[in-house]
N, CA, C and O atoms as CSV, one atom per row, in Angstrom:
chain,resi,resn,atom,element,x,y,z
A,1,MET,N,N,-8.995,-19.867,4.926
A,1,MET,CA,C,-9.803,-18.492,4.999
A,1,MET,C,C,-11.617,-19.063,5.064
A,1,MET,O,O,-12.404,-18.773,5.965
A,2,PHE,N,N,-11.892,-19.846,3.946
A,2,PHE,CA,C,-13.333,-19.837,3.856
A,2,PHE,C,C,-13.535,-21.246,4.586
A,2,PHE,O,O,-12.793,-22.227,4.550
A,3,VAL,N,N,-14.899,-21.047,5.343
A,3,VAL,CA,C,-15.293,-22.335,6.000
A,3,VAL,C,C,-15.752,-23.439,4.316
A,3,VAL,O,O,-16.631,-23.107,3.521
A,4,ALA,N,N,-15.029,-24.475,4.208
A,4,ALA,CA,C,-15.601,-25.751,2.812
A,4,ALA,C,C,-17.012,-26.085,2.904
A,4,ALA,O,O,-17.804,-26.044,1.962
A,5,GLY,N,N,-17.317,-26.472,4.295
A,5,GLY,CA,C,-18.623,-26.767,4.499
A,5,GLY,C,C,-18.958,-26.735,5.799
A,5,GLY,O,O,-18.029,-26.694,6.606
A,6,CYS,N,N,-20.571,-26.748,6.376
A,6,CYS,CA,C,-20.723,-27.116,7.840
A,6,CYS,C,C,-22.073,-27.910,7.941
A,6,CYS,O,O,-23.080,-27.775,7.246
A,7,ASP,N,N,-21.881,-28.622,8.800
A,7,ASP,CA,C,-22.940,-29.539,9.090
A,7,ASP,C,C,-24.318,-28.521,9.418
A,7,ASP,O,O,-24.166,-27.446,9.998
A,8,LEU,N,N,-25.473,-28.942,9.032
A,8,LEU,CA,C,-26.704,-28.430,9.354
A,8,LEU,C,C,-27.151,-28.967,11.124
A,8,LEU,O,O,-26.948,-30.027,11.715
A,9,PHE,N,N,-27.571,-28.162,11.386
A,9,PHE,CA,C,-27.832,-28.372,13.267
A,9,PHE,C,C,-29.058,-27.057,13.363
A,9,PHE,O,O,-29.239,-26.222,12.477
A,10,SER,N,N,-29.648,-27.122,14.390
A,10,SER,CA,C,-30.694,-26.465,14.719
A,10,SER,C,C,-29.731,-25.789,16.414
A,10,SER,O,O,-28.674,-26.087,16.969
A,11,LEU,N,N,-30.776,-24.857,16.666
A,11,LEU,CA,C,-29.867,-24.409,17.888
A,11,LEU,C,C,-30.508,-25.210,19.368
A,11,LEU,O,O,-30.122,-24.957,20.509
A,12,ASP,N,N,-31.389,-26.048,19.055
A,12,ASP,CA,C,-31.709,-27.136,20.113
A,12,ASP,C,C,-30.471,-27.903,20.496
A,12,ASP,O,O,-30.237,-28.226,21.661
A,13,ASP,N,N,-29.638,-28.202,19.411
A,13,ASP,CA,C,-28.545,-29.191,19.274
A,13,ASP,C,C,-27.258,-28.684,20.502
A,13,ASP,O,O,-26.456,-29.292,21.210
A,14,LEU,N,N,-27.618,-27.217,20.259
A,14,LEU,CA,C,-25.826,-26.540,20.921
A,14,LEU,C,C,-26.498,-26.819,22.539
A,14,LEU,O,O,-25.554,-26.592,23.295
A,15,ASN,N,N,-27.515,-27.147,23.234
A,15,ASN,CA,C,-27.183,-27.077,24.581
A,15,ASN,C,C,-26.636,-26.166,25.805
A,15,ASN,O,O,-26.584,-26.451,27.001
A,16,SER,N,N,-26.219,-24.899,25.089
A,16,SER,CA,C,-25.555,-24.313,25.429
A,16,SER,C,C,-26.570,-23.318,26.544
A,16,SER,O,O,-25.991,-22.892,27.544
A,17,GLY,N,N,-27.515,-23.094,26.425
A,17,GLY,CA,C,-28.294,-22.104,27.464
A,17,GLY,C,C,-28.452,-20.659,26.845
A,17,GLY,O,O,-29.089,-19.846,27.515
A,18,LEU,N,N,-27.964,-20.286,25.703
A,18,LEU,CA,C,-27.827,-19.103,25.084
A,18,LEU,C,C,-29.386,-18.760,24.261
A,18,LEU,O,O,-29.845,-19.605,23.492
A,19,THR,N,N,-29.881,-17.870,24.435
A,19,THR,CA,C,-31.263,-17.691,23.599
A,19,THR,C,C,-30.675,-17.427,21.754
A,19,THR,O,O,-29.607,-16.943,21.378
A,20,GLU,N,N,-31.571,-17.834,21.109
A,20,GLU,CA,C,-31.455,-17.873,19.288
A,20,GLU,C,C,-31.139,-16.296,19.347
A,20,GLU,O,O,-30.607,-16.132,18.249
A,21,ALA,N,N,-31.150,-15.048,19.973
A,21,ALA,CA,C,-30.756,-13.886,20.000
A,21,ALA,C,C,-29.505,-13.314,20.556
A,21,ALA,O,O,-29.049,-12.232,20.188
A,22,GLU,N,N,-28.873,-14.208,21.610
A,22,GLU,CA,C,-27.608,-14.001,21.672
A,22,GLU,C,C,-26.873,-14.689,20.772
A,22,GLU,O,O,-25.757,-14.175,20.702
A,23,VAL,N,N,-27.008,-15.764,19.937
A,23,VAL,CA,C,-26.569,-16.416,19.025
A,23,VAL,C,C,-26.311,-15.584,17.905
A,23,VAL,O,O,-25.197,-15.291,17.469
A,24,VAL,N,N,-27.459,-15.208,17.448
A,24,VAL,CA,C,-27.301,-14.058,16.308
A,24,VAL,C,C,-26.726,-12.980,17.059
A,24,VAL,O,O,-26.231,-12.585,16.003
A,25,GLU,N,N,-26.400,-12.286,17.743
A,25,GLU,CA,C,-25.695,-11.627,17.902
A,25,GLU,C,C,-24.133,-11.857,18.132
A,25,GLU,O,O,-23.174,-11.146,17.832
A,26,GLY,N,N,-24.195,-12.864,18.648
A,26,GLY,CA,C,-22.564,-13.725,18.792
A,26,GLY,C,C,-22.257,-13.488,17.303
A,26,GLY,O,O,-21.238,-12.921,16.909
A,27,LEU,N,N,-22.959,-13.838,16.730
A,27,LEU,CA,C,-22.461,-14.475,14.984
A,27,LEU,C,C,-21.950,-13.015,14.280
A,27,LEU,O,O,-20.920,-12.778,13.649
A,28,LYS,N,N,-23.162,-12.076,14.669
A,28,LYS,CA,C,-22.560,-10.961,13.819
A,28,LYS,C,C,-21.223,-9.880,14.605
A,28,LYS,O,O,-20.482,-9.071,14.047
A,29,GLU,N,N,-21.307,-10.271,16.084
A,29,GLU,CA,C,-20.180,-9.701,16.301
A,29,GLU,C,C,-18.802,-10.800,15.699
A,29,GLU,O,O,-17.814,-10.179,15.308
A,30,ALA,N,N,-18.755,-11.730,15.652
A,30,ALA,CA,C,-17.335,-12.607,15.230
A,30,ALA,C,C,-17.476,-12.144,13.727
A,30,ALA,O,O,-16.358,-11.959,13.248
A,31,LEU,N,N,-18.380,-11.928,12.935
A,31,LEU,CA,C,-18.271,-11.633,11.525
A,31,LEU,C,C,-17.568,-10.120,11.247
A,31,LEU,O,O,-16.724,-9.785,10.416
A,32,ASN,N,N,-18.280,-9.340,12.309
A,32,ASN,CA,C,-17.780,-7.897,12.283
A,32,ASN,C,C,-16.092,-7.770,12.739
A,32,ASN,O,O,-15.247,-7.047,12.209
A,33,VAL,N,N,-15.936,-8.593,13.741
A,33,VAL,CA,C,-14.040,-8.730,14.104
A,33,VAL,C,C,-13.386,-9.321,13.106
A,33,VAL,O,O,-12.220,-8.959,12.948
A,34,GLY,N,N,-13.854,-10.205,12.326
A,34,GLY,CA,C,-13.438,-10.757,11.211
A,34,GLY,C,C,-13.238,-10.085,10.140
A,34,GLY,O,O,-12.166,-10.241,9.556
A,35,THR,N,N,-14.198,-9.195,9.635
A,35,THR,CA,C,-14.121,-7.819,8.401
A,35,THR,C,C,-13.156,-7.317,8.986
A,35,THR,O,O,-12.048,-7.648,8.565
A,36,ASP,N,N,-13.216,-6.503,9.968
A,36,ASP,CA,C,-11.962,-5.600,10.635
A,36,ASP,C,C,-10.525,-5.927,10.565
A,36,ASP,O,O,-9.480,-5.325,10.321
A,37,THR,N,N,-10.933,-7.249,10.910
A,37,THR,CA,C,-9.203,-7.667,10.812
A,37,THR,C,C,-8.663,-8.266,9.405
A,37,THR,O,O,-7.509,-7.962,9.100
A,38,ALA,N,N,-9.043,-8.690,8.953
A,38,ALA,CA,C,-9.118,-9.079,7.165
A,38,ALA,C,C,-8.904,-7.372,6.376
A,38,ALA,O,O,-8.072,-7.269,5.475
A,39,VAL,N,N,-9.591,-6.333,6.744
A,39,VAL,CA,C,-9.577,-5.000,5.988
A,39,VAL,C,C,-8.213,-4.662,6.914
A,39,VAL,O,O,-7.382,-4.027,6.264
A,40,ALA,N,N,-7.882,-4.904,8.057
A,40,ALA,CA,C,-6.619,-4.318,8.467
A,40,ALA,C,C,-5.496,-4.964,7.859
A,40,ALA,O,O,-4.501,-4.265,7.668
A,41,GLN,N,N,-5.466,-6.275,7.488
A,41,GLN,CA,C,-4.418,-7.133,7.004
A,41,GLN,C,C,-4.109,-6.745,5.704
A,41,GLN,O,O,-2.947,-6.563,5.340
A,42,GLY,N,N,-5.362,-6.567,4.772
A,42,GLY,CA,C,-5.142,-6.447,3.836
A,42,GLY,C,C,-4.844,-4.930,3.371
A,42,GLY,O,O,-4.347,-4.753,2.259
A,43,SER,N,N,-5.165,-3.739,4.277
A,43,SER,CA,C,-4.783,-2.638,3.987
A,43,SER,C,C,-3.342,-2.411,4.213
A,43,SER,O,O,-2.875,-1.342,3.819
A,44,SER,N,N,-2.578,-3.263,4.788
A,44,SER,CA,C,-1.330,-2.671,5.405
A,44,SER,C,C,-0.386,-2.723,4.524
A,44,SER,O,O,-0.793,-3.026,3.402
A,45,LEU,N,N,1.031,-2.487,4.642
A,45,LEU,CA,C,1.887,-2.548,3.574
A,45,LEU,C,C,2.157,-4.028,3.316
A,45,LEU,O,O,2.194,-4.827,4.251
A,46,ASN,N,N,2.338,-4.380,2.094
A,46,ASN,CA,C,2.075,-5.894,1.726
A,46,ASN,C,C,1.022,-6.958,1.763
A,46,ASN,O,O,1.023,-8.031,1.159
A,47,GLY,N,N,0.092,-6.451,2.609
A,47,GLY,CA,C,-1.098,-7.081,3.252
A,47,GLY,C,C,-1.782,-7.857,1.840
A,47,GLY,O,O,-2.438,-8.893,1.945
A,48,PHE,N,N,-1.487,-7.111,0.382
A,48,PHE,CA,C,-2.057,-8.162,-0.562
A,48,PHE,C,C,-0.645,-8.925,-1.122
A,48,PHE,O,O,-0.454,-10.108,-1.404
A,49,PHE,N,N,0.127,-7.926,-1.159
A,49,PHE,CA,C,1.992,-8.337,-1.933
A,49,PHE,C,C,2.011,-9.688,-1.376
A,49,PHE,O,O,1.985,-10.635,-2.161
A,50,LEU,N,N,2.046,-9.861,-0.308
A,50,LEU,CA,C,2.667,-11.048,0.430
A,50,LEU,C,C,2.042,-12.020,0.826
A,50,LEU,O,O,2.674,-12.972,1.283
A,51,ASN,N,N,0.568,-12.055,0.761
A,51,ASN,CA,C,-0.567,-12.592,0.949
A,51,ASN,C,C,-0.747,-13.752,-0.188
A,51,ASN,O,O,-1.582,-13.448,-1.040
A,52,PRO,N,N,-0.209,-14.845,-0.337
A,52,PRO,CA,C,-0.669,-15.584,-1.775
A,52,PRO,C,C,-2.058,-16.017,-1.932
A,52,PRO,O,O,-2.590,-16.466,-2.947
A,53,GLU,N,N,-2.594,-15.806,-0.712
A,53,GLU,CA,C,-4.290,-16.311,-0.912
A,53,GLU,C,C,-4.778,-15.124,-1.635
A,53,GLU,O,O,-5.659,-15.400,-2.449
A,54,ILE,N,N,-4.458,-13.900,-1.567
A,54,ILE,CA,C,-4.757,-12.884,-2.340
A,54,ILE,C,C,-4.289,-12.004,-3.107
A,54,ILE,O,O,-4.866,-11.118,-3.737
A,55,LYS,N,N,-2.894,-12.356,-3.012
A,55,LYS,CA,C,-1.994,-11.645,-4.117
A,55,LYS,C,C,-2.366,-11.540,-5.690
A,55,LYS,O,O,-2.842,-12.510,-6.280
A,56,ILE,N,N,-2.100,-10.204,-6.384
A,56,ILE,CA,C,-3.220,-10.114,-7.565
A,56,ILE,C,C,-1.620,-10.437,-8.791
A,56,ILE,O,O,-0.720,-9.633,-9.031
A,57,PRO,N,N,-1.721,-11.338,-9.136
A,57,PRO,CA,C,-0.786,-11.462,-9.986
A,57,PRO,C,C,-0.735,-10.390,-11.344
A,57,PRO,O,O,-1.330,-9.313,-11.339
A,58,PHE,N,N,0.132,-10.918,-12.569
A,58,PHE,CA,C,0.110,-10.259,-13.636
A,58,PHE,C,C,-1.191,-10.853,-14.303
A,58,PHE,O,O,-1.403,-12.062,-14.388
A,59,PRO,N,N,-1.924,-10.002,-14.703
A,59,PRO,CA,C,-3.196,-10.590,-15.807
A,59,PRO,C,C,-2.535,-11.354,-16.832
A,59,PRO,O,O,-1.549,-11.130,-17.534
A,60,GLU,N,N,-3.583,-12.606,-16.703
A,60,GLU,CA,C,-3.315,-13.721,-17.933
A,60,GLU,C,C,-3.685,-12.991,-18.896
A,60,GLU,O,O,-2.883,-13.175,-19.812
A,61,GLU,N,N,-4.680,-12.058,-19.272
A,61,GLU,CA,C,-5.383,-11.679,-20.315
A,61,GLU,C,C,-4.457,-10.550,-21.250
A,61,GLU,O,O,-4.757,-9.809,-22.186
A,62,VAL,N,N,-3.343,-10.782,-20.597
A,62,VAL,CA,C,-2.546,-9.395,-21.018
A,62,VAL,C,C,-1.147,-10.475,-21.210
A,62,VAL,O,O,-0.098,-9.846,-21.350
A,63,SER,N,N,-1.060,-11.385,-21.225
A,63,SER,CA,C,0.109,-12.275,-20.699
A,63,SER,C,C,1.270,-12.265,-22.170
A,63,SER,O,O,2.445,-12.469,-21.864
A,64,ILE,N,N,1.058,-12.104,-23.260
A,64,ILE,CA,C,1.564,-11.387,-24.340
A,64,ILE,C,C,2.355,-10.442,-24.095
A,64,ILE,O,O,3.555,-10.519,-24.359
A,65,VAL,N,N,1.677,-9.175,-23.434
A,65,VAL,CA,C,2.583,-8.024,-22.860
A,65,VAL,C,C,3.492,-8.462,-22.678
A,65,VAL,O,O,4.422,-8.551,-23.479
A,66,LYS,N,N,3.434,-9.126,-20.789
A,66,LYS,CA,C,4.495,-9.844,-19.685
A,66,LYS,C,C,5.641,-10.927,-20.939
A,66,LYS,O,O,6.764,-11.380,-20.721
A,67,THR,N,N,5.210,-10.985,-21.570
A,67,THR,CA,C,6.454,-12.395,-22.233
A,67,THR,C,C,6.986,-11.146,-23.430
A,67,THR,O,O,8.108,-11.382,-23.878
A,68,VAL,N,N,6.510,-10.251,-23.816
A,68,VAL,CA,C,7.540,-9.169,-24.591
A,68,VAL,C,C,8.187,-8.215,-23.876
A,68,VAL,O,O,9.108,-7.659,-24.475
A,69,VAL,N,N,7.981,-7.895,-22.847
A,69,VAL,CA,C,8.408,-6.917,-21.839
A,69,VAL,C,C,9.651,-7.677,-21.053
A,69,VAL,O,O,10.708,-7.198,-20.643
A,70,GLU,N,N,9.138,-9.059,-20.989
A,70,GLU,CA,C,10.209,-10.049,-20.120
A,70,GLU,C,C,11.470,-9.583,-21.172
A,70,GLU,O,O,12.312,-8.735,-20.877
A,71,SER,N,N,11.422,-10.203,-22.249
A,71,SER,CA,C,12.486,-9.956,-23.501
A,71,SER,C,C,13.405,-9.156,-23.558
A,71,SER,O,O,14.491,-9.443,-24.062
A,72,VAL,N,N,13.044,-7.674,-22.897
A,72,VAL,CA,C,14.014,-7.176,-23.356
A,72,VAL,C,C,14.655,-6.694,-22.082
A,72,VAL,O,O,13.925,-6.683,-21.091
A,73,PRO,N,N,15.774,-6.335,-21.959
A,73,PRO,CA,C,17.042,-6.441,-21.169
A,73,PRO,C,C,15.963,-5.232,-19.579
A,73,PRO,O,O,15.314,-4.216,-19.827
A,74,GLY,N,N,16.105,-5.696,-18.530
A,74,GLY,CA,C,15.579,-5.223,-17.271
A,74,GLY,C,C,14.163,-5.060,-17.197
A,74,GLY,O,O,13.589,-4.359,-16.364
A,75,GLY,N,N,13.468,-5.922,-18.349
A,75,GLY,CA,C,11.830,-5.971,-18.319
A,75,GLY,C,C,11.146,-7.098,-17.125
A,75,GLY,O,O,9.955,-6.960,-16.847
A,76,SER,N,N,11.738,-7.904,-16.631
A,76,SER,CA,C,11.194,-8.722,-15.886
A,76,SER,C,C,11.317,-7.750,-14.574
A,76,SER,O,O,10.502,-7.934,-13.670
A,77,LEU,N,N,12.161,-6.873,-14.455
A,77,LEU,CA,C,11.845,-5.797,-13.159
A,77,LEU,C,C,11.041,-4.735,-13.397
A,77,LEU,O,O,11.061,-3.854,-12.538
A,78,LEU,N,N,10.008,-4.515,-14.781
A,78,LEU,CA,C,9.100,-4.183,-14.530
A,78,LEU,C,C,8.286,-4.417,-14.563
A,78,LEU,O,O,7.336,-3.665,-14.344
A,79,VAL,N,N,8.208,-5.849,-14.920
A,79,VAL,CA,C,6.903,-6.278,-14.479
A,79,VAL,C,C,6.797,-6.887,-13.418
A,79,VAL,O,O,5.679,-7.233,-13.035
A,80,ASP,N,N,7.958,-7.174,-12.667
A,80,ASP,CA,C,7.690,-7.357,-11.119
A,80,ASP,C,C,7.228,-5.777,-10.449
A,80,ASP,O,O,6.380,-5.698,-9.560
A,81,GLU,N,N,7.741,-4.889,-10.872
A,81,GLU,CA,C,7.462,-3.482,-10.711
A,81,GLU,C,C,5.966,-3.141,-10.195
A,81,GLU,O,O,5.531,-2.742,-9.115
A,82,PHE,N,N,5.152,-3.587,-11.875
A,82,PHE,CA,C,3.543,-3.757,-12.184
A,82,PHE,C,C,2.708,-4.692,-11.294
A,82,PHE,O,O,1.504,-4.489,-11.140
A,83,VAL,N,N,3.212,-5.498,-10.835
A,83,VAL,CA,C,2.698,-6.343,-10.172
A,83,VAL,C,C,2.440,-5.730,-8.721
A,83,VAL,O,O,1.327,-5.579,-8.217
A,84,THR,N,N,3.717,-5.390,-8.112
A,84,THR,CA,C,3.747,-4.785,-6.846
A,84,THR,C,C,3.021,-3.551,-6.630
A,84,THR,O,O,2.423,-3.281,-5.588
A,85,GLN,N,N,3.105,-2.729,-7.770
A,85,GLN,CA,C,1.960,-1.336,-7.746
A,85,GLN,C,C,0.726,-1.726,-7.894
A,85,GLN,O,O,-0.227,-1.087,-7.449
A,86,LEU,N,N,0.601,-3.100,-8.703
A,86,LEU,CA,C,-0.817,-3.416,-8.505
A,86,LEU,C,C,-1.669,-3.964,-7.217
A,86,LEU,O,O,-2.830,-3.703,-6.902
A,87,ASN,N,N,-0.500,-4.995,-6.438
A,87,ASN,CA,C,-0.841,-4.963,-5.258
A,87,ASN,C,C,-1.219,-3.446,-3.982
A,87,ASN,O,O,-2.112,-3.189,-3.175
A,88,ARG,N,N,0.122,-2.748,-4.475
A,88,ARG,CA,C,-0.137,-1.289,-3.267
A,88,ARG,C,C,-1.497,-0.550,-3.689
A,88,ARG,O,O,-1.820,0.317,-2.877
A,89,ALA,N,N,-2.292,-0.687,-4.688
A,89,ALA,CA,C,-2.927,0.015,-5.048
A,89,ALA,C,C,-4.584,-0.936,-4.432
A,89,ALA,O,O,-5.649,-0.426,-4.087
A,90,ALA,N,N,-4.243,-2.252,-4.490
A,90,ALA,CA,C,-5.584,-2.810,-3.713
A,90,ALA,C,C,-5.270,-2.722,-2.419
A,90,ALA,O,O,-6.253,-2.652,-1.681
A,91,GLU,N,N,-3.720,-2.693,-1.647
A,91,GLU,CA,C,-4.110,-2.241,-0.318
A,91,GLU,C,C,-4.436,-0.877,-0.095
A,91,GLU,O,O,-5.051,-0.476,0.893
A,92,ASP,N,N,-4.053,-0.229,-0.945
A,92,ASP,CA,C,-4.344,1.299,-0.584
A,92,ASP,C,C,-6.351,1.504,-0.425
A,92,ASP,O,O,-7.087,2.137,0.332
A,93,ALA,N,N,-6.512,0.777,-1.345
A,93,ALA,CA,C,-8.111,0.610,-1.692
A,93,ALA,C,C,-8.810,-0.033,-0.684
A,93,ALA,O,O,-9.982,0.276,-0.467
A,94,ALA,N,N,-7.963,-1.309,0.279
A,94,ALA,CA,C,-8.809,-2.208,1.262
A,94,ALA,C,C,-9.234,-1.157,2.032
A,94,ALA,O,O,-9.972,-1.357,2.996
């Protein structure tokens, strides 16, 4: 999803016939399209929940709570429902 690294280059290296302003506008448009697409995907049903790259897991800071809740009958279902609702809230906010 993210570019790990890019080689540095100058606009002279492109030899595309585009002006610097055209390249800048093209990059801005690409960023706008990418942002719109990411927001649309993230805000859809299961946009967070079924996407392992952005899914919000049960918070590690309260893992003891998870352990205790899972130890009672039906507790695992409650933990699963909590994670689902946490991700639904993120989808609604996107």
